[in-house]
N, CA, C and O of each residue as an XYZ file, in Angstrom:
508
protein
N     -67.084      1.316     19.665
C     -67.285      2.113     20.891
C     -67.332      3.640     20.535
O     -66.531      4.178     19.769
N     -68.350      4.271     21.173
C     -68.588      5.644     20.807
C     -67.419      6.441     21.117
O     -66.651      6.134     22.029
N     -67.264      7.473     20.367
C     -66.187      8.670     20.545
C     -66.632      9.462     21.684
O     -67.831      9.622     21.916
N     -65.768      9.931     22.355
C     -65.991     10.890     23.599
C     -66.347     12.268     22.856
O     -65.810     12.680     21.828
N     -67.279     12.843     23.531
C     -67.683     14.197     23.123
C     -67.422     15.143     24.284
O     -67.267     14.677     25.412
N     -67.361     16.535     24.043
C     -67.383     17.409     25.139
C     -68.600     17.056     26.042
O     -69.639     16.628     25.539
N     -68.453     17.250     27.439
C     -69.359     17.059     28.246
C     -69.491     15.838     28.873
O     -70.405     15.607     29.664
N     -68.389     14.808     28.485
C     -68.525     13.508     29.049
C     -68.457     13.525     30.511
O     -68.981     12.597     31.128
N     -67.767     14.645     31.244
C     -67.458     14.636     32.497
C     -68.860     14.842     33.391
O     -68.912     14.440     34.553
N     -69.860     15.430     32.814
C     -71.092     15.514     33.583
C     -72.263     14.460     33.212
O     -73.408     14.560     33.655
N     -71.862     13.530     32.418
C     -72.839     12.556     32.086
C     -72.701     11.530     33.075
O     -71.851     10.652     32.924
N     -73.510     11.561     34.143
C     -73.130     10.450     35.233
C     -74.154      9.504     35.300
O     -74.361      8.961     36.386
N     -74.960      9.156     34.141
C     -75.773      7.920     34.203
C     -74.937      6.590     34.249
O     -73.810      6.596     33.756
N     -75.405      5.543     34.776
C     -74.662      4.408     34.931
C     -73.985      3.783     33.760
O     -72.956      3.148     33.992
N     -74.437      3.877     32.478
C     -73.860      3.376     31.343
C     -72.668      4.025     30.992
O     -71.864      3.385     30.315
N     -72.380      5.270     31.351
C     -71.193      5.986     30.952
C     -70.235      6.134     32.329
O     -69.123      6.658     32.266
N     -70.718      5.687     33.395
C     -69.876      6.035     34.742
C     -68.537      5.299     34.504
O     -67.531      5.858     34.940
N     -68.408      4.202     33.914
C     -67.179      3.562     33.912
C     -66.317      3.812     32.764
O     -65.232      3.241     32.654
N     -66.793      4.715     31.830
C     -66.120      4.922     30.473
C     -64.597      5.517     30.798
O     -64.338      6.137     31.830
N     -63.744      5.260     29.866
C     -62.473      5.798     30.028
C     -62.491      7.249     29.803
O     -63.403      7.647     29.077
N     -61.599      8.210     30.317
C     -61.500      9.525     30.156
C     -60.388      9.897     29.046
O     -59.467      9.113     28.816
N     -60.498     10.963     28.458
C     -59.437     11.259     27.507
C     -58.065     11.194     28.307
O     -57.064     10.692     27.797
N     -58.074     11.705     29.534
C     -56.627     11.623     30.313
C     -56.275     10.097     30.424
O     -55.080      9.814     30.341
N     -57.128      9.142     30.593
C     -56.786      7.714     30.654
C     -56.086      7.377     29.472
O     -54.955      6.892     29.476
N     -56.803      7.650     28.378
C     -56.240      7.094     27.127
C     -54.917      7.744     26.584
O     -54.157      7.248     25.752
N     -54.779      9.129     27.313
C     -53.242      9.746     27.090
C     -52.183      8.956     27.928
O     -50.998      9.001     27.596
N     -52.545      8.326     28.872
C     -51.607      7.787     29.722
C     -51.242      6.249     29.241
O     -50.290      5.645     29.736
N     -51.939      5.782     28.412
C     -51.552      4.336     27.861
C     -50.094      4.227     27.342
O     -49.351      3.324     27.724
N     -49.772      5.034     26.592
C     -48.360      5.055     26.056
C     -47.285      5.093     27.134
O     -46.467      4.175     27.187
N     -47.242      6.102     27.993
C     -46.097      6.153     29.032
C     -46.356      4.892     29.874
O     -45.337      4.289     30.211
N     -47.508      4.399     30.264
C     -47.774      3.320     30.989
C     -47.184      1.995     30.473
O     -46.528      1.208     31.155
N     -47.505      1.859     29.193
C     -46.850      0.631     28.520
C     -45.397      0.618     28.514
O     -44.794     -0.415     28.804
N     -44.703      1.846     28.159
C     -43.238      1.848     28.177
C     -42.658      1.593     29.572
O     -41.605      0.979     29.740
N     -43.471      2.145     30.651
C     -42.931      1.796     31.931
C     -42.936      0.335     32.213
O     -41.939     -0.280     32.592
N     -44.234     -0.244     31.987
C     -44.299     -1.631     32.223
C     -43.266     -2.589     31.496
O     -42.711     -3.523     32.074
N     -43.066     -2.255     30.160
C     -42.044     -3.020     29.358
C     -40.676     -2.777     29.892
O     -39.801     -3.642     29.888
N     -40.513     -1.511     30.374
C     -39.109     -1.383     31.042
C     -38.896     -2.241     32.303
O     -37.785     -2.700     32.570
N     -39.997     -2.452     33.086
C     -39.986     -3.147     34.212
C     -39.865     -4.585     34.049
O     -39.307     -5.270     34.906
N     -40.392     -5.106     32.919
C     -40.312     -6.575     32.459
C     -40.816     -6.637     31.059
O     -41.839     -6.070     30.676
N     -40.060     -7.336     30.349
C     -40.382     -7.845     28.900
C     -41.685     -8.753     29.054
O     -41.720     -9.749     29.778
N     -42.735     -8.295     28.297
C     -43.942     -9.242     28.344
C     -44.764     -9.207     27.084
O     -44.383     -8.465     26.179
N     -45.853     -9.932     26.929
C     -46.735     -9.896     25.826
C     -47.689     -9.027     25.945
O     -47.746     -8.450     27.032
N     -48.649     -8.693     24.957
C     -49.658     -7.796     24.951
C     -50.760     -8.018     25.890
O     -51.221     -7.071     26.528
N     -51.218     -9.232     26.017
C     -52.264     -9.459     27.027
C     -51.703     -9.349     28.573
O     -52.419     -8.907     29.472
N     -50.518     -9.739     28.764
C     -49.890     -9.319     30.174
C     -49.890     -7.825     30.386
O     -50.166     -7.362     31.493
N     -49.601     -7.087     29.397
C     -49.342     -5.631     29.444
C     -50.889     -4.938     29.652
O     -51.117     -4.008     30.426
N     -51.794     -5.541     28.870
C     -53.193     -5.084     29.244
C     -53.673     -5.311     30.525
O     -54.342     -4.447     31.092
N     -53.390     -6.457     31.088
C     -53.887     -6.772     32.402
C     -53.048     -5.987     33.375
O     -53.640     -5.524     34.350
N     -51.642     -5.749     33.242
C     -50.955     -4.899     33.961
C     -51.306     -3.519     34.201
O     -51.064     -2.975     35.279
N     -51.924     -2.876     33.136
C     -52.485     -1.551     33.215
C     -53.582     -1.353     34.236
O     -53.851     -0.230     34.663
N     -54.197     -2.416     34.617
C     -55.150     -2.276     35.627
C     -54.515     -2.023     36.835
O     -55.097     -1.278     37.624
N     -53.361     -2.527     37.160
C     -52.827     -2.435     38.399
C     -52.075     -0.967     38.380
O     -51.508     -0.637     39.422
N     -52.047     -0.264     37.501
C     -51.682      1.105     37.350
C     -52.952      2.158     37.415
O     -52.821      3.374     37.278
N     -54.023      1.576     37.614
C     -55.195      2.333     37.618
C     -55.835      2.701     36.293
O     -56.811      3.446     36.203
N     -55.221      2.131     35.278
C     -55.699      2.650     33.890
C     -56.615      1.595     33.360
O     -56.183      0.571     32.831
N     -57.918      1.865     33.512
C     -58.880      0.978     33.046
C     -60.341      1.764     32.739
O     -60.478      2.852     33.300
N     -61.218      1.380     32.057
C     -61.246      0.176     31.296
C     -60.575      0.621     29.993
O     -60.849      1.676     29.420
N     -59.722     -0.226     29.599
C     -59.009      0.092     28.208
C     -59.328     -1.205     27.370
O     -59.189     -2.327     27.857
N     -59.737     -1.002     26.166
C     -60.157     -2.098     25.222
C     -58.686     -2.737     24.846
O     -57.729     -1.982     24.671
N     -58.564     -4.039     24.742
C     -57.361     -4.591     24.267
C     -56.848     -4.032     22.948
O     -55.640     -3.900     22.755
N     -57.743     -3.711     22.057
C     -57.439     -3.079     20.579
C     -56.602     -1.853     20.820
O     -55.654     -1.628     20.067
N     -56.907     -0.981     21.896
C     -56.233      0.131     22.271
C     -54.741     -0.080     22.494
O     -53.855      0.621     22.005
N     -54.569     -1.141     23.298
C     -53.279     -1.558     23.909
C     -52.538     -2.106     22.609
O     -51.398     -1.681     22.421
N     -53.037     -2.946     21.758
C     -52.368     -3.503     20.805
C     -51.848     -2.654     19.672
O     -50.773     -2.773     19.083
N     -52.875     -1.718     19.465
C     -52.595     -0.502     18.392
C     -51.424      0.459     18.885
O     -50.608      0.954     18.107
N     -51.428      0.653     20.148
C     -50.336      1.507     20.659
C     -49.000      0.764     20.610
O     -47.968      1.290     20.193
N     -49.086     -0.525     21.072
C     -47.689     -1.459     20.782
C     -47.245     -1.449     19.398
O     -46.058     -1.304     19.105
N     -48.194     -1.603     18.519
C     -47.687     -1.547     17.105
C     -47.090     -0.215     16.544
O     -46.178     -0.150     15.720
N     -47.811      0.943     17.177
C     -47.249      2.147     16.850
C     -45.955      2.463     17.463
O     -45.173      3.222     16.890
N     -45.686      1.929     18.589
C     -44.401      2.148     19.449
C     -43.215      1.179     18.618
O     -42.031      1.498     18.507
N     -43.771      0.063     18.131
C     -42.936     -0.630     17.511
C     -42.401     -0.048     16.230
O     -41.188     -0.063     16.022
N     -43.218      0.447     15.391
C     -43.001      1.233     14.244
C     -42.075      2.330     14.424
O     -41.260      2.612     13.546
N     -42.168      3.052     15.665
C     -41.399      4.183     15.991
C     -39.950      3.714     16.452
O     -39.018      4.500     16.627
N     -39.876      2.378     16.623
C     -38.497      1.921     17.182
C     -38.377      1.901     18.681
O     -37.288      1.585     19.159
N     -39.436      2.222     19.516
C     -39.432      2.384     20.878
C     -39.228      1.060     21.600
O     -38.590      0.928     22.644
N     -39.824      0.124     20.943
C     -40.024     -1.376     21.573
C     -39.632     -2.271     20.211
O     -39.786     -1.884     19.053
N     -39.169     -3.367     20.571
C     -38.893     -4.505     19.675
C     -39.586     -5.681     20.165
O     -39.836     -5.717     21.370
N     -39.951     -6.687     19.397
C     -40.666     -7.754     19.599
C     -39.960     -9.079     19.094
O     -39.442     -9.162     17.980
N     -39.991    -10.155     20.062
C     -39.575    -11.352     19.625
C     -40.685    -12.358     19.893
O     -41.451    -12.317     20.856
N     -40.678    -13.256     18.932
C     -41.825    -14.493     19.210
C     -41.265    -15.298     20.361
O     -40.102    -15.689     20.453
N     -42.265    -15.498     21.246
C     -42.022    -16.613     22.387
C     -42.360    -18.017     21.819
O     -43.538    -18.371     21.869
N     -41.575    -18.718     21.367
C     -41.854    -20.016     20.976
C     -41.373    -21.126     22.008
O     -41.106    -22.293     21.718
N     -41.317    -20.580     23.184
C     -40.916    -21.647     24.184
C     -41.663    -23.023     24.216
O     -42.887    -23.001     24.089
N     -41.129    -24.008     24.349
C     -41.721    -25.265     24.252
C     -42.520    -25.411     25.527
O     -42.045    -25.079     26.614
N     -43.829    -25.947     25.378
C     -44.648    -26.038     26.659
C     -45.553    -24.828     26.917
O     -46.453    -24.855     27.756
N     -45.257    -23.723     26.124
C     -46.090    -22.512     26.545
C     -47.387    -22.700     25.885
O     -47.493    -23.181     24.757
N     -48.357    -22.316     26.601
C     -49.752    -22.546     26.138
C     -50.143    -21.650     25.044
O     -49.771    -20.476     25.051
N     -50.888    -22.144     24.081
C     -51.438    -21.440     22.970
C     -50.393    -21.086     21.796
O     -49.266    -21.580     21.764
N     -50.864    -20.213     20.872
C     -49.931    -20.037     19.797
C     -48.656    -19.067     20.180
O     -48.809    -18.374     21.186
N     -47.591    -18.973     19.568
C     -46.520    -18.146     20.024
C     -47.067    -16.621     20.021
O     -47.936    -16.180     19.269
N     -46.389    -15.938     20.994
C     -46.835    -14.645     21.259
C     -45.754    -13.577     21.289
O     -44.673    -13.885     21.790
N     -45.925    -12.424     20.833
C     -44.892    -11.503     20.709
C     -44.511    -11.035     22.241
O     -45.395    -10.765     23.054
N     -43.172    -10.970     22.541
C     -42.711    -10.367     23.823
C     -42.121     -9.145     23.545
O     -41.272     -9.084     22.656
N     -42.457     -8.127     24.198
C     -42.017     -6.874     23.755
C     -40.916     -6.358     24.805
O     -41.080     -6.600     26.001
N     -39.955     -5.747     24.419
C     -38.738     -5.150     25.019
C     -38.491     -3.678     24.671
O     -38.881     -3.223     23.596
N     -37.894     -2.990     25.508
C     -37.713     -1.595     25.290
C     -36.349     -1.511     24.485
O     -35.403     -2.269     24.702
N     -36.352     -0.537     23.562
C     -34.976     -0.226     22.860
C     -34.296      1.016     23.417
O     -34.862      1.673     24.290
N     -33.213      1.328     22.988
C     -32.550      2.516     23.546
C     -33.457      3.839     23.208
O     -33.573      4.797     23.972
N     -34.049      3.721     21.983
C     -34.965      5.018     21.580
C     -36.160      4.854     22.590
O     -36.683      5.887     23.007
N     -36.632      3.635     23.017
C     -37.845      3.717     23.926
C     -37.396      4.244     25.346
O     -38.104      4.981     26.032
N     -36.236      3.823     25.689
C     -35.746      4.456     27.036
C     -35.743      5.930     27.014
O     -36.060      6.538     28.036
N     -35.390      6.603     25.861
C     -35.421      8.023     25.651
C     -36.828      8.431     25.510
O     -37.182      9.455     26.095
N     -37.599      7.824     24.873
C     -39.125      8.176     24.871
C     -39.756      8.140     26.322
O     -40.540      9.004     26.717
N     -39.358      7.101     27.048
C     -39.861      7.023     28.283
C     -39.435      8.298     29.257
O     -40.212      8.913     29.987
N     -38.092      8.534     29.103
C     -37.594      9.670     29.910
C     -38.471     10.967     29.627
O     -38.938     11.655     30.535
N     -38.653     11.241     28.214
C     -39.374     12.319     27.735
C     -40.808     12.223     28.438
O     -41.256     13.216     29.012
N     -41.502     11.064     28.392
C     -42.774     11.132     28.996
C     -42.704     11.372     30.615
O     -43.590     11.980     31.215
N     -41.659     10.875     31.187
C     -41.708     11.129     32.618
C     -41.413     12.516     32.895
O     -41.876     12.958     33.946
N     -40.744     13.283     32.173
C     -40.449     14.696     32.353
C     -41.869     15.348     32.045
O     -42.328     16.169     32.839
N     -42.483     15.029     31.031
C     -43.911     15.522     30.759
C     -44.928     15.187     31.882
O     -45.781     15.995     32.250
N     -44.787     13.997     32.378
C     -45.737     13.742     33.469
C     -45.649     14.458     34.677
O     -46.639     14.836     35.303
N     -44.331     14.677     35.061
C     -43.977     15.762     36.170
C     -44.471     17.051     35.955
O     -44.990     17.712     36.854
N     -44.324     17.471     34.715
C     -45.048     18.782     34.410
C     -46.480     18.955     34.604
O     -47.019     19.937     35.115
N     -47.123     17.771     34.087
C     -48.467     17.544     34.263
C     -49.056     17.338     35.561
O     -50.238     17.603     35.780
N     -48.181     16.820     36.530
C     -48.588     16.639     37.779
C     -48.673     17.983     38.353
O     -49.668     18.221     39.038
N     -47.745     18.954     38.182
C     -47.807     20.069     38.724
C     -49.072     20.974     38.401
O     -49.594     21.734     39.217
N     -49.483     20.781     37.100
C     -50.596     21.547     36.572
C     -51.912     20.789     37.247
O     -52.874     21.484     37.572
N     -51.932     19.652     37.408
C     -52.965     18.848     37.975
C     -53.203     19.289     39.469
O     -54.334     19.477     39.918
N     -52.004     19.446     40.232
C     -52.074     19.815     41.648
C     -52.576     21.279     41.652
O     -53.186     21.657     42.653
N     -52.382     22.114     40.656
C     -52.790     23.504     40.748
C     -54.348     23.443     40.362
O     -55.155     24.177     40.931
N     -54.702     22.596     39.437
C     -56.065     22.635     39.192
C     -56.915     22.087     40.283
O     -58.005     22.606     40.523
N     -56.505     21.136     40.910
C     -57.193     20.507     42.114
C     -57.278     21.630     43.139
O     -58.362     21.976     43.609
N     -56.157     22.176     43.468
C     -56.037     23.219     44.595
C     -57.036     24.286     44.165
O     -57.831     24.661     45.027
N     -57.113     24.886     42.815
C     -58.036     25.908     42.529
C     -59.338     25.367     42.530
O     -60.172     26.261     42.669
N     -59.839     24.211     42.424
C     -61.141     23.680     42.468
C     -61.611     23.651     43.919
O     -62.816     23.692     44.169
N     -60.703     23.581     44.867
C     -61.107     23.464     46.302
C     -61.341     24.897     46.788
O     -62.118     25.103     47.720
N     -60.683     25.896     46.172
C     -60.851     27.267     46.636
C     -62.206     27.901     46.687
O     -62.331     29.060     47.082
């Protein structure tokens, strides 16, 4: 996938129209933490749930890489779902750790500050 370059916002031809923005990528980590806090689930379920938060298009590799990084940071833990009768091979089910709860709180604080800035930017753009 091509890397984003400056000027992505003014390139409106069809092949780039549905491209993810740098802001969208920045929201993947707090979105995953939020979704995992709501319900422990596997990577594919998290990828699908991101769409419900308006975060798309995100390649599954971005989701799995972010999950791996959050696991290394100790923010989430994973257990293998070996439930009898489940379809396909065992999958990792991710849960939030105490450190993950703290990381999510930090993200929520940061998102509130960013929301204020975004509102000011949007207000300034309409003036």
